[in-house]
Gaussian input, Z-matrix of N, CA and C with variables (Angstrom, degrees):
# hf/3-21g

backbone

0 1
 N
 C     1     B1
 C     2     B2     1     A1
 N     3     B3     2     A2     1     D1
 C     4     B4     3     A3     2     D2
 C     5     B5     4     A4     3     D3
 N     6     B6     5     A5     4     D4
 C     7     B7     6     A6     5     D5
 C     8     B8     7     A7     6     D6
 N     9     B9     8     A8     7     D7
 C    10    B10     9     A9     8     D8
 C    11    B11    10    A10     9     D9
 N    12    B12    11    A11    10    D10
 C    13    B13    12    A12    11    D11
 C    14    B14    13    A13    12    D12
 N    15    B15    14    A14    13    D13
 C    16    B16    15    A15    14    D14
 C    17    B17    16    A16    15    D15
 N    18    B18    17    A17    16    D16
 C    19    B19    18    A18    17    D17
 C    20    B20    19    A19    18    D18
 N    21    B21    20    A20    19    D19
 C    22    B22    21    A21    20    D20
 C    23    B23    22    A22    21    D21
 N    24    B24    23    A23    22    D22
 C    25    B25    24    A24    23    D23
 C    26    B26    25    A25    24    D24
 N    27    B27    26    A26    25    D25
 C    28    B28    27    A27    26    D26
 C    29    B29    28    A28    27    D27
 N    30    B30    29    A29    28    D28
 C    31    B31    30    A30    29    D29
 C    32    B32    31    A31    30    D30
 N    33    B33    32    A32    31    D31
 C    34    B34    33    A33    32    D32
 C    35    B35    34    A34    33    D33
 N    36    B36    35    A35    34    D34
 C    37    B37    36    A36    35    D35
 C    38    B38    37    A37    36    D36
 N    39    B39    38    A38    37    D37
 C    40    B40    39    A39    38    D38
 C    41    B41    40    A40    39    D39
 N    42    B42    41    A41    40    D40
 C    43    B43    42    A42    41    D41
 C    44    B44    43    A43    42    D42
 N    45    B45    44    A44    43    D43
 C    46    B46    45    A45    44    D44
 C    47    B47    46    A46    45    D45
 N    48    B48    47    A47    46    D46
 C    49    B49    48    A48    47    D47
 C    50    B50    49    A49    48    D48
 N    51    B51    50    A50    49    D49
 C    52    B52    51    A51    50    D50
 C    53    B53    52    A52    51    D51
 N    54    B54    53    A53    52    D52
 C    55    B55    54    A54    53    D53
 C    56    B56    55    A55    54    D54
 N    57    B57    56    A56    55    D55
 C    58    B58    57    A57    56    D56
 C    59    B59    58    A58    57    D57
 N    60    B60    59    A59    58    D58
 C    61    B61    60    A60    59    D59
 C    62    B62    61    A61    60    D60
 N    63    B63    62    A62    61    D61
 C    64    B64    63    A63    62    D62
 C    65    B65    64    A64    63    D63
 N    66    B66    65    A65    64    D64
 C    67    B67    66    A66    65    D65
 C    68    B68    67    A67    66    D66
 N    69    B69    68    A68    67    D67
 C    70    B70    69    A69    68    D68
 C    71    B71    70    A70    69    D69
 N    72    B72    71    A71    70    D70
 C    73    B73    72    A72    71    D71
 C    74    B74    73    A73    72    D72
 N    75    B75    74    A74    73    D73
 C    76    B76    75    A75    74    D74
 C    77    B77    76    A76    75    D75
 N    78    B78    77    A77    76    D76
 C    79    B79    78    A78    77    D77
 C    80    B80    79    A79    78    D78
 N    81    B81    80    A80    79    D79
 C    82    B82    81    A81    80    D80
 C    83    B83    82    A82    81    D81
 N    84    B84    83    A83    82    D82
 C    85    B85    84    A84    83    D83
 C    86    B86    85    A85    84    D84
 N    87    B87    86    A86    85    D85
 C    88    B88    87    A87    86    D86
 C    89    B89    88    A88    87    D87
 N    90    B90    89    A89    88    D88
 C    91    B91    90    A90    89    D89
 C    92    B92    91    A91    90    D90
 N    93    B93    92    A92    91    D91
 C    94    B94    93    A93    92    D92
 C    95    B95    94    A94    93    D93
 N    96    B96    95    A95    94    D94
 C    97    B97    96    A96    95    D95
 C    98    B98    97    A97    96    D96
 N    99    B99    98    A98    97    D97
 C   100   B100    99    A99    98    D98
 C   101   B101   100   A100    99    D99
 N   102   B102   101   A101   100   D100
 C   103   B103   102   A102   101   D101
 C   104   B104   103   A103   102   D102
 N   105   B105   104   A104   103   D103
 C   106   B106   105   A105   104   D104
 C   107   B107   106   A106   105   D105
 N   108   B108   107   A107   106   D106
 C   109   B109   108   A108   107   D107
 C   110   B110   109   A109   108   D108
 N   111   B111   110   A110   109   D109
 C   112   B112   111   A111   110   D110
 C   113   B113   112   A112   111   D111
 N   114   B114   113   A113   112   D112
 C   115   B115   114   A114   113   D113
 C   116   B116   115   A115   114   D114
 N   117   B117   116   A116   115   D115
 C   118   B118   117   A117   116   D116
 C   119   B119   118   A118   117   D117
 N   120   B120   119   A119   118   D118
 C   121   B121   120   A120   119   D119
 C   122   B122   121   A121   120   D120
 N   123   B123   122   A122   121   D121
 C   124   B124   123   A123   122   D122
 C   125   B125   124   A124   123   D123
 N   126   B126   125   A125   124   D124
 C   127   B127   126   A126   125   D125
 C   128   B128   127   A127   126   D126
 N   129   B129   128   A128   127   D127
 C   130   B130   129   A129   128   D128
 C   131   B131   130   A130   129   D129
 N   132   B132   131   A131   130   D130
 C   133   B133   132   A132   131   D131
 C   134   B134   133   A133   132   D132
 N   135   B135   134   A134   133   D133
 C   136   B136   135   A135   134   D134
 C   137   B137   136   A136   135   D135
 N   138   B138   137   A137   136   D136
 C   139   B139   138   A138   137   D137
 C   140   B140   139   A139   138   D138
 N   141   B141   140   A140   139   D139
 C   142   B142   141   A141   140   D140
 C   143   B143   142   A142   141   D141
 N   144   B144   143   A143   142   D142
 C   145   B145   144   A144   143   D143
 C   146   B146   145   A145   144   D144
 N   147   B147   146   A146   145   D145
 C   148   B148   147   A147   146   D146
 C   149   B149   148   A148   147   D147
 N   150   B150   149   A149   148   D148
 C   151   B151   150   A150   149   D149
 C   152   B152   151   A151   150   D150
 N   153   B153   152   A152   151   D151
 C   154   B154   153   A153   152   D152
 C   155   B155   154   A154   153   D153
 N   156   B156   155   A155   154   D154
 C   157   B157   156   A156   155   D155
 C   158   B158   157   A157   156   D156
 N   159   B159   158   A158   157   D157
 C   160   B160   159   A159   158   D158
 C   161   B161   160   A160   159   D159
 N   162   B162   161   A161   160   D160
 C   163   B163   162   A162   161   D161
 C   164   B164   163   A163   162   D162
 N   165   B165   164   A164   163   D163
 C   166   B166   165   A165   164   D164
 C   167   B167   166   A166   165   D165
 N   168   B168   167   A167   166   D166
 C   169   B169   168   A168   167   D167
 C   170   B170   169   A169   168   D168

   B1=1.4367
   B2=1.5160
   B3=1.3300
   B4=1.3930
   B5=1.5394
   B6=1.2930
   B7=1.4272
   B8=1.5651
   B9=1.2946
   B10=1.4816
   B11=1.5124
   B12=1.3652
   B13=1.4384
   B14=1.5231
   B15=1.2788
   B16=1.4978
   B17=1.5515
   B18=1.3386
   B19=1.4272
   B20=1.5512
   B21=1.2518
   B22=1.5073
   B23=1.5395
   B24=1.2889
   B25=1.4769
   B26=1.4606
   B27=1.3494
   B28=1.4660
   B29=1.5169
   B30=1.3631
   B31=1.3784
   B32=1.5008
   B33=1.3652
   B34=1.3859
   B35=1.4996
   B36=1.3065
   B37=1.4538
   B38=1.5674
   B39=1.3382
   B40=1.4431
   B41=1.5121
   B42=1.3212
   B43=1.3865
   B44=1.4730
   B45=1.3056
   B46=1.4254
   B47=1.5303
   B48=1.3411
   B49=1.5356
   B50=1.4986
   B51=1.3027
   B52=1.4605
   B53=1.4708
   B54=1.3431
   B55=1.4336
   B56=1.6161
   B57=1.3027
   B58=1.4624
   B59=1.5756
   B60=1.2705
   B61=1.4918
   B62=1.5236
   B63=1.3478
   B64=1.4376
   B65=1.5467
   B66=1.3216
   B67=1.4957
   B68=1.4988
   B69=1.2680
   B70=1.5434
   B71=1.5566
   B72=1.2588
   B73=1.4541
   B74=1.5046
   B75=1.2622
   B76=1.4902
   B77=1.5696
   B78=1.3482
   B79=1.4966
   B80=1.4862
   B81=1.2935
   B82=1.4266
   B83=1.4918
   B84=1.2905
   B85=1.5504
   B86=1.5360
   B87=1.3349
   B88=1.3643
   B89=1.4418
   B90=1.3614
   B91=1.4535
   B92=1.5253
   B93=1.3265
   B94=1.4770
   B95=1.5358
   B96=1.3253
   B97=1.4437
   B98=1.4873
   B99=1.3323
   B100=1.4676
   B101=1.5290
   B102=1.2666
   B103=1.4587
   B104=1.5238
   B105=1.3096
   B106=1.4530
   B107=1.5673
   B108=1.3211
   B109=1.4751
   B110=1.5544
   B111=1.3191
   B112=1.4500
   B113=1.5202
   B114=1.3609
   B115=1.4542
   B116=1.5974
   B117=1.2972
   B118=1.4296
   B119=1.4454
   B120=1.3932
   B121=1.4776
   B122=1.5361
   B123=1.4271
   B124=1.4013
   B125=1.5385
   B126=1.3250
   B127=1.4835
   B128=1.5571
   B129=1.2624
   B130=1.4910
   B131=1.4493
   B132=1.3622
   B133=1.4534
   B134=1.5764
   B135=1.3723
   B136=1.4404
   B137=1.5054
   B138=1.2658
   B139=1.5403
   B140=1.5024
   B141=1.3569
   B142=1.5381
   B143=1.5248
   B144=1.3230
   B145=1.4886
   B146=1.5488
   B147=1.3172
   B148=1.4752
   B149=1.4959
   B150=1.2856
   B151=1.4207
   B152=1.5345
   B153=1.3408
   B154=1.4693
   B155=1.5685
   B156=1.3509
   B157=1.4062
   B158=1.6095
   B159=1.3245
   B160=1.4062
   B161=1.4841
   B162=1.3374
   B163=1.4266
   B164=1.5226
   B165=1.3629
   B166=1.4925
   B167=1.4960
   B168=1.3163
   B169=1.4550
   B170=1.4466
   A1=110.40
   A2=120.50
   A3=123.50
   A4=109.81
   A5=119.89
   A6=122.99
   A7=108.37
   A8=117.05
   A9=120.75
   A10=109.87
   A11=117.32
   A12=117.73
   A13=108.96
   A14=121.73
   A15=120.06
   A16=106.87
   A17=119.79
   A18=122.51
   A19=111.44
   A20=115.82
   A21=121.85
   A22=108.64
   A23=115.79
   A24=122.46
   A25=110.27
   A26=118.73
   A27=122.85
   A28=114.83
   A29=116.29
   A30=117.08
   A31=112.56
   A32=121.67
   A33=125.23
   A34=114.66
   A35=117.46
   A36=121.11
   A37=110.37
   A38=115.50
   A39=117.78
   A40=113.57
   A41=118.18
   A42=124.51
   A43=111.99
   A44=117.10
   A45=124.02
   A46=111.87
   A47=115.06
   A48=115.50
   A49=110.30
   A50=120.19
   A51=121.31
   A52=107.70
   A53=120.32
   A54=121.54
   A55=112.23
   A56=114.74
   A57=119.82
   A58=106.77
   A59=115.90
   A60=118.54
   A61=109.93
   A62=119.22
   A63=118.25
   A64=114.37
   A65=114.26
   A66=118.84
   A67=110.56
   A68=115.36
   A69=120.61
   A70=110.87
   A71=116.82
   A72=119.08
   A73=112.02
   A74=120.84
   A75=128.11
   A76=110.30
   A77=111.36
   A78=113.06
   A79=112.90
   A80=117.93
   A81=120.71
   A82=113.32
   A83=115.72
   A84=120.96
   A85=106.28
   A86=123.76
   A87=124.35
   A88=115.05
   A89=120.37
   A90=126.02
   A91=112.45
   A92=115.38
   A93=119.64
   A94=113.13
   A95=113.52
   A96=120.29
   A97=113.20
   A98=116.30
   A99=120.96
   A100=111.26
   A101=117.33
   A102=119.42
   A103=113.12
   A104=117.47
   A105=121.25
   A106=113.48
   A107=113.88
   A108=118.89
   A109=109.51
   A110=115.78
   A111=122.36
   A112=112.37
   A113=114.40
   A114=121.92
   A115=109.17
   A116=119.62
   A117=119.81
   A118=114.93
   A119=114.47
   A120=118.96
   A121=111.54
   A122=115.66
   A123=118.74
   A124=115.43
   A125=115.62
   A126=121.61
   A127=105.45
   A128=119.39
   A129=121.67
   A130=109.16
   A131=120.31
   A132=120.57
   A133=111.87
   A134=114.13
   A135=116.16
   A136=114.05
   A137=119.66
   A138=123.54
   A139=108.50
   A140=118.02
   A141=120.19
   A142=110.94
   A143=113.77
   A144=117.66
   A145=113.09
   A146=110.38
   A147=116.40
   A148=115.30
   A149=115.84
   A150=119.02
   A151=116.21
   A152=111.75
   A153=120.30
   A154=110.35
   A155=116.35
   A156=122.06
   A157=110.78
   A158=115.18
   A159=122.04
   A160=112.16
   A161=115.89
   A162=120.32
   A163=116.36
   A164=112.88
   A165=116.00
   A166=112.96
   A167=119.61
   A168=120.31
   A169=112.37
   D1=-40.27
   D2=-179.02
   D3=-68.71
   D4=-35.89
   D5=-177.58
   D6=-70.28
   D7=-37.84
   D8=176.25
   D9=-61.27
   D10=-47.53
   D11=-178.02
   D12=-66.93
   D13=-34.49
   D14=-178.12
   D15=-69.71
   D16=-39.77
   D17=175.41
   D18=-59.95
   D19=-38.66
   D20=-179.70
   D21=-65.29
   D22=-44.87
   D23=-178.99
   D24=-63.15
   D25=-41.53
   D26=-178.21
   D27=-79.62
   D28=-18.91
   D29=-179.03
   D30=-69.18
   D31=142.88
   D32=177.48
   D33=-105.68
   D34=4.25
   D35=-176.17
   D36=-65.46
   D37=-40.92
   D38=177.72
   D39=-64.39
   D40=-39.33
   D41=177.98
   D42=-62.44
   D43=-44.16
   D44=178.47
   D45=-62.69
   D46=-42.04
   D47=177.88
   D48=-66.78
   D49=-33.38
   D50=178.76
   D51=-69.28
   D52=-44.72
   D53=179.49
   D54=-58.09
   D55=-43.59
   D56=179.13
   D57=-62.42
   D58=-43.98
   D59=-178.53
   D60=-62.86
   D61=-41.47
   D62=177.68
   D63=-66.72
   D64=-39.44
   D65=174.15
   D66=-58.55
   D67=-49.16
   D68=178.39
   D69=-58.20
   D70=-41.48
   D71=-179.55
   D72=-68.43
   D73=-38.50
   D74=176.46
   D75=-63.20
   D76=-47.08
   D77=178.70
   D78=-66.35
   D79=-39.86
   D80=175.50
   D81=-59.66
   D82=-45.75
   D83=-179.88
   D84=-61.75
   D85=-43.12
   D86=178.13
   D87=-62.81
   D88=-44.41
   D89=173.02
   D90=-58.51
   D91=-45.91
   D92=178.90
   D93=-62.76
   D94=-45.03
   D95=177.94
   D96=-61.14
   D97=-46.83
   D98=178.80
   D99=-66.79
   D100=-36.91
   D101=176.54
   D102=-65.38
   D103=-38.25
   D104=176.91
   D105=-67.46
   D106=-39.62
   D107=179.41
   D108=-68.66
   D109=-44.92
   D110=177.04
   D111=-59.27
   D112=-45.10
   D113=178.98
   D114=-62.15
   D115=-42.61
   D116=177.34
   D117=-64.97
   D118=-37.37
   D119=179.74
   D120=-65.08
   D121=-48.10
   D122=176.40
   D123=-59.30
   D124=-35.90
   D125=-176.37
   D126=-67.52
   D127=-46.25
   D128=-177.30
   D129=-67.33
   D130=-38.73
   D131=179.99
   D132=-65.89
   D133=-46.76
   D134=177.47
   D135=-67.36
   D136=-33.18
   D137=176.40
   D138=-64.89
   D139=-41.48
   D140=176.04
   D141=-62.44
   D142=-45.34
   D143=179.81
   D144=-58.89
   D145=-47.11
   D146=177.02
   D147=-60.77
   D148=-42.30
   D149=173.86
   D150=-59.09
   D151=-45.65
   D152=176.14
   D153=-55.59
   D154=-46.41
   D155=-175.86
   D156=-65.47
   D157=-36.05
   D158=179.73
   D159=-69.47
   D160=-38.22
   D161=179.48
   D162=-78.16
   D163=-16.98
   D164=178.51
   D165=-85.50
   D166=-7.13
   D167=-178.35
   D168=-80.69

């Protein structure tokens, strides 16, 4: 039992999986944040264009 615990403590597989999980979470957060910002920018641009077209008629 003790040798199994010692091997578990020395193993780096769990740490590597956690690191990959954290990297994936950070990349996902960056993509979502960028998408939201880009979406808001496009929405405001198109709304301004639509308002300009309605006022010019």
